[in-house]
DRENDO-1510 file (C-alpha; in Angstrom, 1 decimal, always signed):
<recs>
REC; n; res; u; v; w
REC; 1; UNK; -8.6; +19.4; +1.7 .
REC; 2; UNK; -11.8; +18.3; +1.7 .
REC; 3; UNK; -11.4; +14.7; +2.5 .
REC; 4; UNK; -15.4; +14.1; +3.4 .
REC; 5; UNK; -16.0; +15.3; -0.4 .
REC; 6; UNK; -12.5; +14.2; -1.8 .
REC; 7; UNK; -11.5; +10.8; +0.1 .
REC; 8; UNK; -8.6; +10.1; -2.2 .
REC; 9; UNK; -6.8; +13.1; -0.8 .
REC; 10; UNK; -5.7; +10.8; +2.2 .
REC; 11; UNK; -3.1; +8.9; -0.8 .
REC; 12; UNK; -1.8; +12.4; -1.5 .
REC; 13; UNK; -1.2; +12.4; +2.1 .
REC; 14; UNK; -0.2; +9.0; +2.8 .
REC; 15; UNK; +2.5; +9.6; +0.3 .
REC; 16; UNK; +3.8; +12.9; +1.3 .
REC; 17; UNK; +4.1; +11.0; +4.8 .
REC; 18; UNK; +6.0; +7.8; +3.6 .
REC; 19; UNK; +8.0; +9.9; +2.0 .
REC; 20; UNK; +9.0; +12.0; +4.7 .
REC; 21; UNK; +9.7; +8.8; +6.6 .
REC; 22; UNK; +11.9; +7.7; +4.3 .
REC; 23; UNK; +14.1; +10.7; +4.3 .
REC; 24; UNK; +15.3; +9.8; +8.2 .
REC; 25; UNK; +18.6; +8.6; +8.3 .
REC; 26; UNK; +18.4; +4.8; +8.6 .
REC; 27; UNK; +20.7; +2.0; +6.9 .
REC; 28; UNK; +17.6; -0.6; +7.4 .
REC; 29; UNK; +16.9; -3.3; +4.7 .
REC; 30; UNK; +14.5; -5.9; +4.1 .
REC; 31; UNK; +15.8; -9.3; +2.9 .
REC; 32; UNK; +14.0; -11.8; +0.5 .
REC; 33; UNK; +15.3; -15.4; +0.4 .
REC; 34; UNK; +13.6; -16.8; -2.8 .
REC; 35; UNK; +14.8; -20.3; -3.8 .
REC; 36; UNK; +18.9; -19.7; -4.0 .
REC; 37; UNK; +18.3; -16.2; -4.8 .
REC; 38; UNK; +18.8; -13.4; -2.1 .
REC; 39; UNK; +17.8; -10.0; -2.2 .
REC; 40; UNK; +18.5; -6.6; -0.2 .
REC; 41; UNK; +16.5; -3.9; -0.4 .
REC; 42; UNK; +17.0; -0.9; +1.5 .
REC; 43; UNK; +14.2; +0.5; +3.6 .
REC; 44; UNK; +14.5; +3.5; +2.1 .
REC; 45; UNK; +13.8; +2.4; -1.5 .
REC; 46; UNK; +10.8; +0.3; -0.2 .
REC; 47; UNK; +9.1; +3.7; +1.2 .
REC; 48; UNK; +9.9; +5.7; -2.1 .
REC; 49; UNK; +8.3; +2.9; -4.0 .
REC; 50; UNK; +5.2; +2.7; -1.6 .
REC; 51; UNK; +5.1; +6.7; -2.1 .
REC; 52; UNK; +4.9; +6.8; -5.9 .
REC; 53; UNK; +2.4; +4.3; -5.9 .
REC; 54; UNK; +0.2; +6.3; -3.8 .
REC; 55; UNK; +0.9; +9.1; -5.5 .
REC; 56; UNK; -0.2; +7.2; -9.2 .
REC; 57; UNK; -3.1; +6.1; -7.7 .
REC; 58; UNK; -4.2; +9.7; -6.4 .
REC; 59; UNK; -3.1; +11.0; -9.9 .
REC; 60; UNK; -5.4; +9.0; -11.1 .
REC; 61; UNK; -8.2; +9.8; -8.8 .
REC; 62; UNK; -7.8; +14.0; -9.7 .
REC; 63; UNK; -8.1; +13.2; -13.3 .
REC; 64; UNK; -11.2; +11.1; -13.4 .
REC; 65; UNK; -12.6; +12.3; -9.8 .
REC; 66; UNK; -15.8; +13.6; -12.0 .
REC; 67; UNK; -16.4; +10.4; -13.8 .
REC; 68; UNK; -16.4; +8.5; -10.6 .
REC; 69; UNK; -19.8; +6.1; -10.0 .
REC; 70; UNK; -19.8; +6.4; -6.1 .
REC; 71; UNK; -18.0; +8.5; -3.2 .
REC; 72; UNK; -18.7; +5.0; -0.6 .
REC; 73; UNK; -16.4; +3.2; -3.7 .
REC; 74; UNK; -14.1; +5.7; -3.6 .
REC; 75; UNK; -13.9; +5.5; +0.6 .
REC; 76; UNK; -13.4; +1.7; +0.1 .
REC; 77; UNK; -10.9; +1.9; -2.6 .
REC; 78; UNK; -8.7; +4.3; +0.2 .
REC; 79; UNK; -9.0; +2.4; +2.8 .
REC; 80; UNK; -8.3; -0.7; +1.2 .
REC; 81; UNK; -5.6; +0.2; +0.0 .
REC; 82; UNK; -3.8; +2.6; +2.6 .
REC; 83; UNK; -4.4; +0.4; +6.0 .
REC; 84; UNK; -3.1; -2.9; +4.1 .
REC; 85; UNK; +0.1; -0.9; +3.1 .
REC; 86; UNK; +0.6; +0.5; +6.8 .
REC; 87; UNK; -0.1; -3.0; +8.4 .
REC; 88; UNK; +3.0; -3.9; +5.6 .
REC; 89; UNK; +5.4; -1.4; +6.4 .
REC; 90; UNK; +4.8; -2.4; +10.4 .
REC; 91; UNK; +5.4; -5.7; +9.3 .
REC; 92; UNK; +8.6; -4.9; +7.6 .
REC; 93; UNK; +9.8; -2.9; +10.1 .
REC; 94; UNK; +9.4; -5.4; +12.9 .
REC; 95; UNK; +11.3; -8.0; +10.9 .
REC; 96; UNK; +14.1; -5.4; +10.3 .
REC; 97; UNK; +17.1; -4.9; +12.9 .
REC; 98; UNK; +18.3; -2.2; +15.0 .
REC; 99; UNK; +20.5; +0.5; +13.5 .
REC; 100; UNK; +24.5; -0.3; +14.1 .
REC; 101; UNK; +23.5; -3.7; +16.0 .
REC; 102; UNK; +24.9; -6.3; +14.1 .
REC; 103; UNK; +22.4; -9.1; +13.3 .
REC; 104; UNK; +22.9; -12.7; +15.6 .
REC; 105; UNK; +23.0; -15.7; +13.7 .
REC; 106; UNK; +21.0; -18.2; +16.3 .
REC; 107; UNK; +22.1; -21.8; +16.9 .
REC; 108; UNK; +19.2; -24.7; +15.5 .
REC; 109; UNK; +18.4; -25.6; +18.5 .
REC; 110; UNK; +17.0; -21.8; +19.1 .
REC; 111; UNK; +14.7; -21.9; +16.0 .
REC; 112; UNK; +11.8; -23.2; +17.2 .
REC; 113; UNK; +11.8; -20.5; +20.2 .
REC; 114; UNK; +12.6; -17.9; +17.4 .
REC; 115; UNK; +9.4; -18.6; +15.6 .
REC; 116; UNK; +7.2; -15.8; +15.2 .
REC; 117; UNK; +3.5; -15.0; +16.2 .
REC; 118; UNK; +2.4; -15.0; +12.8 .
REC; 119; UNK; +3.3; -16.9; +9.4 .
REC; 120; UNK; +4.9; -14.3; +7.1 .
REC; 121; UNK; +3.4; -16.0; +3.8 .
REC; 122; UNK; -0.3; -15.8; +5.3 .
REC; 123; UNK; +0.2; -12.2; +6.0 .
REC; 124; UNK; +1.9; -10.8; +2.9 .
REC; 125; UNK; -0.7; -12.9; +1.0 .
REC; 126; UNK; -3.8; -11.3; +2.4 .
REC; 127; UNK; -2.5; -8.0; +2.5 .
REC; 128; UNK; -1.5; -8.9; -1.3 .
REC; 129; UNK; -5.3; -10.0; -1.7 .
REC; 130; UNK; -6.7; -6.9; +0.1 .
REC; 131; UNK; -5.2; -4.4; -2.0 .
REC; 132; UNK; -6.1; -6.0; -5.4 .
REC; 133; UNK; -9.4; -6.1; -4.1 .
REC; 134; UNK; -9.3; -2.5; -3.7 .
REC; 135; UNK; -8.1; -1.8; -7.0 .
REC; 136; UNK; -10.7; -3.8; -8.4 .
REC; 137; UNK; -13.1; -1.6; -6.3 .
REC; 138; UNK; -11.3; +1.6; -8.2 .
REC; 139; UNK; -11.7; -0.6; -11.7 .
REC; 140; UNK; -15.5; -1.1; -11.1 .
REC; 141; UNK; -15.9; +2.7; -9.5 .
REC; 142; UNK; -14.6; +4.1; -12.7 .
REC; 143; UNK; -16.3; +1.6; -15.0 .
REC; 144; UNK; -19.7; +2.6; -13.6 .
REC; 145; UNK; -19.3; +5.9; -13.5 .
REC; 146; UNK; -18.3; +5.9; -17.5 .
REC; 147; UNK; -21.4; +3.6; -18.2 .
REC; 148; UNK; -23.3; +6.2; -16.4 .
REC; 149; UNK; -22.9; +8.9; -18.4 .
REC; 150; UNK; -23.0; +7.0; -21.6 .
REC; 151; UNK; -25.9; +5.8; -20.6 .
REC; 152; UNK; -27.5; +9.0; -19.6 .
REC; 153; UNK; -29.9; +10.4; -22.1 .
REC; 154; UNK; -29.5; +14.1; -23.7 .
REC; 155; UNK; -31.3; +16.3; -23.0 .
REC; 156; UNK; -34.0; +17.1; -25.2 .
REC; 157; UNK; -34.8; +20.8; -26.6 .
</recs>
């Protein structure tokens, strides 16, 4: 793999790594509570979704690598895609309990002591905004490369 010349190969490598992590035996789940709906999603499915997204972006780069405008924009997109997702995985992993250990229910007096050191909404919003900016950079890179190829004058004979 030529990572310096093709930085998007890191996306394929991360997809393989995340998929390999999903194969580890675990019963962890992520809980989402929105209004009166309570959603429980297995961490294995979260890993599969992230691996599929990484593979999809890698496939886009693989198909359009000859059209892209700049390698710096490609590096920016890859970094702004991989690092926020890894931070998200660490944050989700920190929220899950240990396998086999029942969850503990706290009394209302312990809520102040149980407050996390970060606000979930701020962290998740920042991660989402960073990923969206990274994907916008990909679109700019692709459209800029297409425009550059179209506006390039044809060689005269």
